[in-house]
C-alpha positions as CSV (number, residue, x, y, z in Angstrom):
1,M,5.8,-2.6,14.7
2,Q,9.1,-0.8,14.2
3,I,12.3,-2.8,14.7
4,A,15.9,-2.4,13.6
5,M,18.1,-5.2,12.1
6,V,21.9,-5.0,12.7
7,G,23.7,-7.4,10.4
8,L,22.4,-8.0,6.9
9,G,24.1,-11.3,6.0
10,R,22.4,-14.4,4.7
11,M,19.9,-14.6,7.6
12,G,19.7,-11.0,8.7
13,A,18.7,-9.8,5.3
14,N,16.1,-12.5,4.8
15,M,14.7,-11.9,8.3
16,T,14.3,-8.2,7.4
17,R,12.5,-9.1,4.2
18,R,10.2,-11.4,6.0
19,L,9.4,-8.7,8.6
20,M,8.7,-6.1,5.9
21,Q,6.5,-8.6,4.1
22,G,4.6,-8.9,7.4
23,G,4.1,-5.2,7.6
24,H,6.8,-4.2,10.0
25,D,8.8,-1.0,9.7
26,C,12.5,-2.0,9.5
27,V,15.6,0.2,10.1
28,V,18.7,-1.6,8.9
29,Y,22.5,-1.3,9.4
30,D,25.5,-3.2,8.2
31,R,29.1,-2.4,7.9
32,N,28.7,-3.1,4.1
33,P,26.9,-0.1,2.6
34,E,25.8,-2.2,-0.4
35,A,23.9,-4.6,1.9
36,V,22.1,-1.6,3.4
37,A,21.4,-0.2,0.0
38,Q,19.8,-3.4,-1.2
39,L,17.4,-3.5,1.7
40,V,16.6,0.2,1.3
41,A,15.7,-0.5,-2.3
42,E,13.2,-3.1,-1.0
43,G,11.6,-0.7,1.5
44,A,13.7,-0.5,4.6
45,T,15.1,2.6,6.2
46,G,18.9,2.5,6.0
47,V,21.4,4.1,8.4
48,A,25.2,4.5,8.4
49,S,25.9,3.8,12.1
50,L,24.5,2.4,15.2
51,R,24.1,5.9,16.6
52,E,21.9,6.8,13.6
53,L,20.0,3.6,14.0
54,A,19.1,4.5,17.6
55,E,18.1,8.0,16.5
56,A,15.9,6.6,13.8
57,L,13.8,4.5,16.2
58,A,10.9,5.7,18.2
59,P,10.9,4.8,21.9
60,P,10.5,2.2,23.3
61,R,13.1,1.0,20.8
62,A,13.9,-2.6,19.7
63,A,16.9,-3.8,17.7
64,W,17.8,-7.3,16.6
65,I,21.5,-8.0,16.3
66,M,22.3,-10.7,13.7
67,V,26.1,-10.8,13.5
68,P,28.7,-13.6,14.2
69,A,29.0,-14.6,17.8
70,G,32.0,-13.4,19.9
71,D,33.6,-10.0,19.9
72,I,31.6,-8.7,17.0
73,T,28.3,-9.4,18.9
74,E,29.7,-8.1,22.2
75,N,30.8,-4.8,20.7
76,A,27.6,-4.3,18.8
77,V,25.5,-5.0,21.9
78,M,27.5,-2.7,24.2
79,E,27.8,0.1,21.6
80,L,24.0,0.0,20.9
81,A,23.3,-0.1,24.6
82,G,25.2,3.2,24.9
83,Y,22.6,4.9,22.7
84,F,19.6,3.1,24.1
85,S,17.5,4.1,27.1
86,A,15.5,2.4,29.9
87,G,12.7,0.4,28.4
88,D,14.4,-0.3,25.1
89,V,15.1,-3.9,24.0
90,I,18.2,-5.4,22.4
91,I,17.8,-8.9,20.9
92,D,20.9,-11.1,20.0
93,G,19.7,-13.5,17.4
94,G,23.2,-15.0,16.6
95,N,24.7,-18.1,18.1
96,S,26.1,-16.6,21.3
97,Y,27.2,-18.7,24.3
98,F,24.4,-18.6,26.9
99,K,26.7,-17.6,29.7
100,D,27.5,-14.4,27.7
101,D,23.8,-13.7,27.5
102,V,23.4,-14.0,31.3
103,R,26.3,-11.5,31.8
104,R,25.0,-9.1,29.2
105,A,21.5,-9.1,30.5
106,K,22.8,-8.2,34.0
107,V,24.8,-5.3,32.6
108,L,22.0,-3.9,30.5
109,A,19.5,-4.4,33.3
110,E,21.5,-1.9,35.4
111,R,20.5,0.7,32.8
112,G,16.9,-0.5,32.5
113,I,17.5,-1.9,29.0
114,Y,16.0,-5.3,28.2
115,Y,18.2,-8.0,26.6
116,L,16.7,-11.0,24.8
117,D,18.7,-13.9,23.4
118,A,16.9,-15.5,20.4
119,G,18.3,-18.8,19.1
120,T,17.3,-18.7,15.4
121,S,17.1,-21.7,13.1
122,G,16.1,-21.6,9.5
123,G,19.2,-20.9,7.5
124,V,19.0,-19.6,4.0
125,W,15.5,-21.0,3.6
126,G,14.0,-18.9,6.4
127,L,12.5,-16.3,4.2
128,E,10.3,-18.8,2.6
129,R,9.8,-21.4,5.4
130,G,10.1,-19.1,8.4
131,F,12.5,-19.1,11.3
132,C,12.2,-21.3,14.4
133,L,12.8,-19.0,17.4
134,M,14.0,-20.0,20.9
135,V,13.8,-16.9,23.1
136,G,15.3,-16.2,26.5
137,G,15.1,-13.1,28.7
138,E,12.6,-11.1,30.6
139,A,9.0,-12.2,29.9
140,A,7.7,-8.7,29.6
141,A,10.2,-7.9,26.9
142,A,9.4,-11.1,25.1
143,K,5.7,-10.3,25.3
144,R,6.3,-6.9,23.7
145,L,8.2,-8.5,20.8
146,E,5.5,-11.1,20.1
147,P,4.4,-9.4,16.8
148,V,8.0,-9.8,15.5
149,F,8.3,-13.4,16.6
150,R,5.0,-14.3,15.1
151,T,6.0,-12.8,11.7
152,L,9.4,-14.5,11.6
153,A,8.2,-17.9,12.8
154,P,6.8,-20.4,10.3
155,G,3.4,-20.7,11.9
156,S,1.8,-24.1,12.2
157,S,3.0,-24.9,8.6
158,G,0.2,-27.3,8.4
159,I,1.6,-29.6,11.1
160,P,-1.0,-30.6,13.6
161,P,-0.2,-30.5,17.3
162,S,1.4,-33.7,18.8
163,P,-1.3,-36.3,19.8
164,G,-2.5,-35.7,23.3
165,R,-1.2,-32.1,23.4
166,T,-3.9,-29.7,24.7
167,S,-2.0,-26.6,25.8
168,G,-1.7,-24.8,22.5
169,G,0.7,-21.9,22.8
170,S,3.4,-20.3,20.6
171,A,5.5,-23.5,20.3
172,E,2.9,-24.8,17.8
173,Q,3.6,-21.6,15.8
174,G,7.3,-22.1,15.7
175,W,8.6,-19.8,18.5
176,L,8.8,-20.1,22.2
177,H,9.9,-18.0,25.2
178,C,12.1,-20.6,26.8
179,G,13.0,-18.9,30.1
180,P,15.2,-16.2,31.7
181,P,18.4,-14.7,30.1
182,G,20.4,-17.4,28.3
183,A,17.6,-19.9,28.1
184,G,17.0,-19.2,24.4
185,H,20.6,-19.7,23.4
186,F,20.9,-22.8,25.7
187,V,18.0,-24.4,23.8
188,K,19.5,-23.5,20.5
189,M,22.9,-24.8,21.6
190,V,21.5,-28.2,22.3
191,H,19.4,-28.0,19.1
192,N,22.7,-27.6,17.2
193,G,24.4,-30.4,19.1
194,I,21.5,-32.7,18.1
195,E,21.9,-31.5,14.6
196,Y,25.5,-32.6,14.6
197,G,24.5,-36.1,15.6
198,L,21.7,-36.4,13.1
199,M,23.9,-35.2,10.3
200,Q,26.6,-37.6,11.3
201,A,24.2,-40.5,11.3
202,Y,23.0,-39.7,7.8
203,A,26.6,-39.2,6.6
204,E,27.9,-42.5,7.9
205,G,24.8,-44.4,6.6
206,F,25.3,-43.1,3.1
207,D,29.1,-43.9,3.4
208,I,28.3,-47.5,4.2
209,L,25.9,-47.7,1.2
210,K,28.5,-46.2,-1.1
211,H,31.1,-48.7,-0.2
212,A,28.9,-51.8,-0.3
213,D,30.7,-52.9,-3.5
214,A,34.1,-53.0,-1.9
215,D,36.6,-55.5,-3.3
216,S,37.1,-56.9,0.2
217,L,33.5,-58.2,0.3
218,P,32.4,-61.6,-1.1
219,A,31.4,-61.3,-4.7
220,D,27.8,-62.3,-3.9
221,Q,27.5,-59.7,-1.2
222,R,28.5,-56.7,-3.1
223,Y,25.9,-54.1,-4.0
224,D,26.1,-51.1,-6.4
225,F,23.5,-48.8,-4.9
226,N,22.0,-45.8,-6.5
227,L,22.4,-43.3,-3.7
228,P,20.2,-40.5,-5.2
229,D,17.4,-43.1,-5.6
230,I,17.8,-44.4,-2.0
231,A,17.7,-40.9,-0.6
232,E,14.6,-40.1,-2.6
233,L,13.0,-43.4,-1.5
234,W,13.6,-42.7,2.2
235,R,11.9,-39.3,1.8
236,R,8.6,-41.1,1.4
237,G,7.0,-42.9,4.3
238,S,10.3,-43.7,6.1
239,V,10.8,-43.1,9.8
240,V,14.1,-41.3,9.0
241,T,12.4,-38.7,6.9
242,S,13.6,-35.1,7.7
243,W,14.6,-31.9,6.2
244,L,18.3,-33.0,6.5
245,L,17.4,-36.0,4.3
246,D,15.7,-33.7,1.8
247,L,18.9,-31.7,1.6
248,S,20.9,-34.9,1.2
249,A,18.7,-36.1,-1.6
250,D,19.0,-32.8,-3.4
251,A,22.8,-32.8,-3.1
252,L,23.1,-36.4,-4.4
253,A,20.7,-35.7,-7.2
254,R,22.9,-32.9,-8.4
255,N,26.2,-34.7,-8.0
256,P,26.1,-38.4,-6.8
257,E,29.8,-38.4,-6.1
258,L,29.7,-35.1,-4.2
259,S,32.9,-34.1,-6.0
260,N,32.0,-30.5,-5.5
261,Y,32.7,-30.9,-1.8
262,S,36.1,-31.7,-0.1
263,G,34.7,-33.0,3.2
264,F,36.2,-30.2,5.3
265,V,33.5,-29.6,8.0
266,Q,33.6,-26.6,10.3
267,D,32.0,-26.5,13.7
268,S,30.4,-23.2,14.7
269,G,30.8,-23.5,18.5
270,E,27.4,-24.8,19.6
271,G,28.5,-28.4,19.4
272,R,31.5,-27.8,21.7
273,W,29.3,-25.9,24.1
274,T,26.7,-28.7,24.1
275,V,29.3,-31.2,25.0
276,Q,30.7,-28.9,27.7
277,A,27.1,-28.5,29.2
278,A,26.8,-32.3,29.2
279,I,30.1,-32.6,31.1
280,D,28.9,-29.9,33.6
281,E,25.7,-31.7,34.2
282,A,27.3,-35.2,34.2
283,V,24.9,-36.3,31.4
284,P,26.2,-38.9,29.0
285,A,26.3,-37.6,25.4
286,E,28.3,-40.1,23.4
287,V,26.7,-39.5,20.0
288,L,26.9,-35.7,20.1
289,T,30.5,-35.9,21.4
290,A,31.5,-38.4,18.7
291,A,29.9,-36.2,16.0
292,L,31.9,-33.2,17.2
293,Y,35.1,-35.1,17.2
294,T,34.4,-36.3,13.6
295,R,34.2,-32.7,12.5
296,F,37.7,-32.2,14.0
297,R,39.0,-35.2,12.1
298,S,37.4,-34.1,8.8
299,R,40.1,-31.3,8.6
300,Q,42.8,-33.9,8.3
301,Q,41.2,-36.6,6.0
302,H,38.1,-36.5,4.0
303,T,35.7,-39.3,3.5
304,F,32.4,-39.5,1.6
305,A,30.6,-39.2,4.9
306,E,32.3,-35.8,5.4
307,K,31.3,-34.7,1.9
308,M,27.7,-35.6,2.9
309,L,28.1,-33.3,6.0
310,S,29.4,-30.5,3.8
311,A,26.6,-30.9,1.4
312,M,23.9,-30.7,4.1
313,R,25.5,-27.7,5.8
314,H,25.6,-25.9,2.4
315,G,22.0,-26.9,1.8
316,F,20.4,-25.6,5.0
317,G,22.7,-22.7,5.8
318,G,24.6,-21.8,2.7
319,H,27.8,-22.6,4.6
320,V,30.7,-22.6,2.1
321,E,33.8,-24.8,2.6
322,P,37.0,-22.8,3.4
323,S,39.0,-22.2,0.2
324,G,42.0,-24.4,-0.5
325,K,40.6,-27.3,1.5
């Protein structure tokens, strides 16, 4: 089907490529003309403005916005809505706050325009591995976009359904309509909050291993562990096996001291929102809250654990540490 992609950064560009590989007709726009030109060279139709993008699409139109959350997303959604008509669909695939989705969906619904929020996970590996999609919004609009979701999602990836599961459904293919407006980004928000906790657990564990030879320990209780080997060992048959461990093992194999990382760890917003949701719901979330606070602390002092966090963030999302840190 025909779909537009607004924002051709690390993920937006690769999502466009995956869609084109799946036979979809893609119209692309980015404020950087070079990014547009690159995708045009690969088969996309490029435009120089959101107005041109709307004009290049055949009704009912669909546009996926993949830009940073906040004012940039807000402006893009509202400007594009000004060019769209009743029955068209706007999808926000960034990391927007779910309450903003609820508000935008109501505003666009007054014009008959559908709004979908699509939490998107996959990072820089999504072109090859596929993107896990958590979708919120009107069920009818989500149904219409199923061909796009199926193409972007990883499919079963050879992973059998959970034992006892009999329902089947799109979740087994790597995408899910999670509920009404905001539901997709709410699920992605909690997903990223969990991610913070998992990353922190790995980081602290490797930090303990690294300092097992500390002078303060009795001589017969000191160990000089080979961290790259331990990470590689745990990838095979261990209950802590995961993609984050794969990324950790890769980073340690390349540089066991992680001297190419400072340990300055950003938070992209979802961790804070997850903690706030836990507060609103009166749900204890000690691990996720502690992981968020550790990221705050990382900007003041850097430990090996924080270098591990930086290495994992760079591995799965291509996130680069701020210069000068």
